[in-house]
C-alpha positions in Angstrom: 0.1 0.3 -0.2 2.8 2.9 0.9 4.4 2.1 -2.5 1.0 2.5 -4.5 0.4 5.6 -2.6 3.9 6.9 -3.1 3.9 6.0 -6.8 0.3 8.4 -7.1 1.8 11.0 -5.2 4.8 10.9 -7.1 2.9 11.1 -11.0 0.0 13.8 -9.3 -2.7 12.1 -9.1 -3.4 12.8 -5.8 -1.6 16.0 -2.7 -0.2 14.8 -0.2 -2.6 17.8 0.9 -5.6 15.5 0.1 -4.2 12.5 1.1 -4.1 13.4 4.7 -7.3 15.8 4.8 -8.9 12.1 3.6 -7.1 10.4 6.6 -9.0 12.5 8.7 -11.8 12.2 7.2 -12.3 8.9 8.4 -11.1 9.4 11.7 -14.2 11.6 11.7 -16.7 9.2 10.3 -15.3 5.7 12.3 -13.2 6.2 15.9 -16.3 7.9 17.4 -16.7 4.4 17.6 -13.7 2.3 16.7 -12.2 5.0 19.8 -8.1 4.6 18.6 -7.0 7.5 19.2 -5.7 9.8 22.3 -4.9 13.0 20.6 -5.2 14.0 17.1 -2.1 15.9 14.9 -4.6 17.6 12.2 -2.7 21.5 11.5 0.7 19.5 12.3 -0.2 17.6 9.8 -2.0 19.5 6.8 1.2 22.0 7.2 4.2 18.8 6.9 1.6 17.4 4.0 1.7 21.3 2.1 5.6 21.3 2.4 5.7 18.0 0.3 3.0 19.3 -2.1 5.4 22.2 -3.0 8.4 19.9 -3.2 6.6 18.0 -5.8 5.3 20.9 -7.2 9.2 22.1 -8.4 9.9 18.4 -9.4 12.0 17.7 -6.5 12.2 13.7 -5.8 10.4 12.4 -2.5 11.0 9.6 0.0 9.3 6.2 -0.5 7.6 7.4 2.9 7.8 11.3 2.1 4.0 12.2 2.8 2.5 8.6 4.0 -0.1 8.8 7.0 0.6 7.2 10.4 0.0 6.5 14.4 2.3 6.9 16.8 1.6 4.5 20.1 0.9 7.6 22.5 4.1 5.8 25.0 6.9 7.0 21.9 7.8 11.1 22.5 6.9 13.2 19.7 8.0 16.9 20.4 5.0 18.9 21.4 2.1 16.2 21.3 1.0 14.7 24.5 2.1 11.8 25.6 -0.2 9.6 28.2 1.1 6.1 27.9 -2.4 6.0 29.0 -2.0 6.7 32.4 -3.7 9.4 34.9 -0.5 10.1 35.5 1.0 11.6 32.7 -2.4 13.1 31.3 -0.9 16.2 31.2 2.8 15.5 30.1 3.5 16.8 26.6 7.0 15.7 25.0 9.8 17.8 24.5 11.9 15.9 22.5 11.1 13.6 19.4 11.9 9.6 20.0 14.8 8.5 17.4 12.1 6.8 15.7 9.8 9.6 14.8 13.0 12.1 14.1 13.7 8.9 11.9 10.2 8.9 10.3 10.3 12.8 10.3 13.6 12.7 8.2 11.7 11.0 5.5 8.7 12.5 5.4 6.1 10.2 7.1 4.0 12.1 8.6 2.1 11.3 12.3 -2.0 11.7 12.0 -1.9 11.5 16.2 -1.3 9.2 19.4 -2.7 6.2 19.6 -4.5 4.5 22.8 -2.9 2.2 24.7 -3.1 -0.4 27.5 -2.1 1.8 30.6 2.4 1.7 30.9 1.9 -1.3 28.4 0.3 -3.7 30.8 -1.7 -5.2 29.5 -3.3 -7.6 26.9 -6.6 -5.7 25.9 -6.6 -1.9 26.0 -9.3 -1.9 28.9 -6.7 -1.1 31.4 -6.3 2.6 29.7 -6.8 5.3 31.5 -8.9 6.8 29.2 -11.2 4.2 27.6 -11.8 1.5 25.9 -10.6 0.6 21.9 -12.9 -1.2 19.7 -12.0 -4.1 17.6 -13.0 -2.7 14.0 -14.1 -6.3 13.2 -16.6 -6.3 16.2 -17.5 -3.7 18.3 -18.3 -5.7 21.2 -14.8 -7.4 21.4 -11.3 -5.9 22.6 -8.9 -5.6 20.0 -5.7 -6.5 22.1 -3.4 -5.2 23.4 -1.2 -2.9 24.4 -0.7 -2.1 21.1 -4.6 -2.2 20.2 -5.2 1.7 19.3 -2.1 1.2 17.3 -4.1 -2.3 15.8 -7.3 -0.9 15.4 -6.3 2.7 13.7 -4.7 0.2 11.1 -7.4 -2.4 10.7 -10.1 0.3 10.3 -7.9 2.2 7.7 -7.7 5.2 9.6 -3.8 5.0 9.2 -0.9 3.6 6.6 0.9 2.0 9.3 0.8 2.7 12.5 3.9 2.1 15.6 3.6 -0.5 18.7 6.0 -1.2 21.4 6.3 -5.0 22.2 7.2 -6.1 25.7 5.4 -9.4 25.7 3.7 -9.5 22.9 1.9 -5.8 22.2 2.9 -5.7 18.8 1.6 -9.0 17.6 -1.4 -10.7 19.5 -3.3 -7.2 18.6 -2.1 -7.2 15.7 -3.6 -10.8 15.9 -6.9 -9.9 17.2 -7.5 -7.0 14.5 -6.1 -8.7 10.9 -3.0 -6.9 10.2 0.9 -7.2 10.3 2.5 -7.4 13.4 6.3 -7.6 13.2 8.7 -7.6 16.6 11.9 -7.1 15.8 14.9 -8.5 17.1 16.0 -6.6 20.4 18.1 -3.9 20.0 17.5 -4.0 16.4 15.5 -0.3 16.4 16.3 2.4 19.0 14.5 2.7 22.8 15.5 6.4 23.1 11.8 8.6 23.4 10.2 5.5 24.1 8.4 5.0 27.9 10.2 2.1 29.5 8.1 -0.5 30.8 10.8 -3.4 30.9 14.3 -2.4 29.3 15.6 -5.9 28.5 12.3 -6.4 26.4 11.2 -3.3 25.0 11.3 -3.3 21.4 9.3 -1.2 18.8 7.7 -2.5 15.6 5.3 -1.6 12.7 2.0 -2.8 12.6 0.7 -2.8 8.9 -1.7 -3.6 6.3 1.3 -5.6 4.9 4.9 -7.1 5.2 5.5 -5.0 2.1 4.8 -2.1 4.3 6.0 -3.3 7.8 9.5 -4.5 6.2 9.4 -0.7 4.4 8.9 1.1 8.1 11.6 -1.5 9.5 14.1 -0.2 7.0 13.4 2.9 7.6 14.0 2.7 11.3 16.3 0.8 12.4 19.7 1.2 13.1 23.0 2.6 15.7 21.2 5.3 18.0 23.9 6.6 19.8 20.9 7.9 22.6 20.3 3.9 23.6 23.8 1.5 24.0 21.7 -1.7 23.3 21.1 -0.9 20.0 22.8 -1.6 16.8 23.5 -2.0 13.3 21.3 -4.6 11.3 22.7 -3.9 7.7 25.8 -4.6 9.0 24.4 -8.5 10.0 24.4 -10.5 7.0 20.8 -12.3 6.0 20.8 -15.3 3.8 17.8 -15.3 1.4 15.8 -17.7 1.6 13.5 -19.8 -1.2 10.2 -21.3 0.0 11.6 -24.1 -1.8 14.6 -24.5 0.4 13.6 -23.4 4.1 13.4 -25.4 7.1 10.1 -24.6 9.0 9.7 -26.5 12.9 6.1 -26.6 14.4 7.0 -26.5 18.0 4.8 -29.2 19.5 4.6 -27.2 22.6 2.5 -24.0 20.8 -0.2 -26.4 19.5 -1.3 -28.1 22.7 -5.1 -27.9 24.3 -5.1 -24.4 24.9 -5.4 -23.3 21.0 -9.2 -23.1 19.7 -9.6 -25.7 17.1 -10.4 -23.1 14.4 -7.0 -21.7 14.7 -5.3 -24.8 14.6 -7.1 -26.0 11.4 -6.1 -22.5 9.7 -2.6 -23.0 10.2 -2.0 -26.5 9.4 -3.7 -25.3 6.3 -0.8 -22.8 5.8 1.4 -25.3 6.8 -0.2 -27.8 3.6 0.0 -25.3 1.6 3.8 -24.3 1.9 4.8 -27.5 1.8 2.9 -28.4 -1.8 5.3 -25.0 -2.7 8.8 -27.5 -1.3 9.5 -26.3 1.9 10.4 -28.8 4.4 8.0 -29.5 7.7 10.1 -30.2 11.4 8.1 -31.1 14.8 10.5 -30.0 17.0 10.4 -29.3 20.8 10.9 -26.5 23.4 10.4 -28.2 26.1 10.6 -25.0 29.1 8.1 -23.1 27.0 5.6 -23.3 29.9 7.9 -22.0 31.9 8.5 -18.0 29.6 5.1 -16.6 31.1 5.7 -17.0 34.4 9.3 -16.2 33.7 8.7 -12.9 32.1 6.2 -12.3 35.1 8.5 -11.7 37.1 11.3 -10.4 34.9 8.7 -7.4 33.5 7.0 -6.5 36.8 11.1 -6.0 38.2 12.2 -3.9 36.0 9.0 -2.4 35.4 8.6 -1.6 39.2 12.3 0.6 38.7 11.4 2.1 35.6 8.4 3.5 36.7 10.0 4.9 40.2 10.7 8.0 37.9 6.5 9.2 37.9 6.3 10.7 41.6 4.5 14.0 41.0 7.4 16.4 41.1 8.7 16.2 37.2 5.9 14.2 35.1 3.3 16.1 34.9 2.6 16.9 38.3 -1.4 16.6 39.4 -1.9 18.3 42.7 -0.3 20.4 45.5 -0.4 18.4 48.5 0.9 19.6 51.7 4.4 17.3 52.2 6.7 15.2 50.1 5.3 12.2 51.6 1.1 12.8 50.4 3.2 13.7 47.0 4.5 10.5 47.2 1.9 8.1 47.9 -1.4 9.7 46.5 0.6 10.8 43.7 0.8 7.5 42.3 -2.2 6.0 44.7 -4.2 8.2 42.1 -2.8 8.1 39.4 -1.3 4.6 38.5 -4.1 2.3 37.7 -5.1 -0.8 39.3 -3.0 -3.5 36.8 0.4 -0.7 36.9 0.2 -1.0 40.7 0.0 -4.6 40.7 3.0 -5.1 38.7 4.7 -2.4 41.0 3.9 -4.4 44.3 5.2 -7.8 42.3 7.8 -6.4 40.7 9.0 -4.9 44.0 8.3 -8.0 46.2 10.3 -10.0 43.8 14.0 -7.6 44.0 13.5 -7.1 47.6 15.9 -8.7 50.1 15.9 -12.1 50.7 13.3 -12.2 48.2 16.1 -11.5 44.5 17.5 -14.8 44.5 14.8 -17.3 44.7 12.3 -15.3 42.3 14.5 -13.0 39.9 17.3 -14.5 39.6 15.6 -17.6 39.3 14.0 -15.9 36.6 16.8 -14.8 34.7 18.6 -18.4 35.1 15.0 -19.6 32.9 15.2 -17.2 30.2 18.9 -18.4 29.5 17.6 -22.1 29.7 14.9 -21.1 27.2 17.9 -18.9 24.7 20.2 -22.0 24.6 16.6 -24.1 23.7 15.9 -21.2 20.5 19.6 -21.6 19.4 19.7 -25.7 19.7 15.8 -25.8 17.9 17.9 -22.5 15.4 20.3 -25.3 14.1 18.0 -28.0 12.8 15.0 -25.1 11.4 14.9 -21.7 9.6 12.0 -20.5 11.3 9.4 -21.6 13.6 5.7 -21.3 12.6 3.3 -21.3 15.5 -0.5 -19.4 16.4 -0.2 -15.8 17.4 -3.0 -16.4 20.0 -4.6 -19.2 21.9 -7.5 -18.0 21.3 -10.3 -15.1 18.9 -10.5 -11.4 20.8 -13.0 -11.9 23.9 -15.4 -9.8 24.8 -14.7 -6.9 26.3 -15.3 -7.1 30.5 -14.5 -10.5 29.6 -11.6 -11.4 31.2 -10.7 -7.5 32.9 -11.5 -9.1 36.0 -9.4 -12.1 35.8 -6.0 -11.0 35.5 -4.7 -14.6 35.7 -6.3 -15.2 32.0 -5.6 -12.5 30.7 -1.8 -12.5 31.1 -2.3 -16.2 29.0 -2.6 -14.3 26.0 0.5 -14.1 25.5 1.4 -17.7 26.3 2.6 -17.7 22.6 3.8 -14.3 22.1 6.6 -14.2 25.6 9.0 -16.4 24.1 10.5 -14.4 21.7 10.6 -11.6 23.7 12.5 -13.5 26.5 15.1 -14.6 24.6 15.2 -11.4 21.9 14.2 -13.2 18.7 12.9 -11.6 16.0 8.8 -12.4 15.7 5.7 -11.3 12.9 1.6 -12.0 12.9 0.4 -13.2 10.1 -3.9 -13.0 9.3 -4.4 -16.5 7.6 -7.7 -16.7 7.5 -11.4 -16.5 9.0 -14.1 -17.5 11.5 -17.1 -15.9 11.1 -16.8 -12.0 11.2 -13.3 -12.5 13.0 -9.9 -12.5 12.1 -7.4 -15.7 12.2 -3.6 -15.5 12.8 -0.3 -17.4 13.0 3.9 -16.2 13.7 6.2 -17.3 12.8 9.3 -16.6 14.1 12.8 -16.1 13.3 17.2 -16.6 14.4 18.3 -13.6 16.5 19.2 -11.0 14.0 17.1 -12.9 11.3 15.1 -9.7 10.7 15.6 -9.3 6.8 15.4 -12.9 6.4 12.2 -13.3 8.1 10.4 -10.4 6.5 11.1 -12.1 3.2 9.5 -15.7 3.9 6.9 -14.6 5.1 6.0 -12.4 2.2 6.6 -15.8 0.3 4.0 -17.5 2.9 1.6 -13.7 2.2 1.5 -14.8 -1.8 1.1 -18.0 -0.8 -1.9 -17.7 1.2 -3.3 -14.9 -1.1 
């Protein structure tokens, strides 16, 4: 879709101003029901579009992303725009600089339409934990869009944006992409700078695209990847050799632990149909085992809250978005955090503080890190036998709004097939592969560490086979 829009701009079939205006018209028409956006940036977007039109009129070349409208999850800083992370504690905070990914996209001329709704501080799997409102699934307004990047996924699925940026800590790009039937790509850890992303868990977080095709996701990823001096964990992926795979010489692994009783039969059947199709095209399919898979989710729910409790300590009512005037420092800290953080955020802060506390660190946090290393070794071992893994993305279809909000454990299980990729830092992508009634069915493809471009290329091939 990006290439088609780009060509229309180049051929002057449409102006950037009309393009941007048309997307705001779609937002006006649809978003009162879907509620994907927290903030719109119409004036800035149209101003930028006018400059691009002037550039085209003068016969100057434009970048592939120049004039392309996109949405941004509200935990990424956009200079001069309100950034709340879906929380009351940041309700009045305006960003004073651009996140590195935003800076890169601005340099290439992409146009921000607005900031999208999310679970508070990216803690959730349904966008019901937003302090402001619940985003709805474009396929069924009674169902959740997934989370925590629910607003971003819904904006792409409803054609209110060409693409969107999300963040993925345990599945927060892929799971909502699955629920909304769009492409959701979680890159290798470190391949995209986290500078300007409001941190949840620093050793797990990664920014990635949600898009309408794998080709679009690849274009966006190429635009945002790279070494950043502001993020010491980032690196230049272009220097990493990526093998170009053809379906005929590719070996896909099916981890037996991912195809168990928790998986909905319709999802399982649809993925099996895709496997048959790629096998008929010459791909090799092997059943493999990742025996520690069952420990990935509990491991995640120790490491993530521990890092979150540390990262969220900065939000104390003094520097960021002060809420009220309190008579003393004690009240300022306790009441600001008590009133500003929602129930799920408080739950995870308490859990994280507990597992890091004296006497429990070795029993919980240290042990979780050891399990993390064990899971990583298992992935390494499997990737010596196969090129990529095929799994479900989510065990279920999108659930009804309110169905799981009072059952945190049931909600956490939504990420059971996605957290493994974050635990070990490997790239993974959600790919729509069917439909049941009016709801989308999706699958996940996982690649070895740093195989991002190879993974995108093979996924494009599978996308073509499915279509």
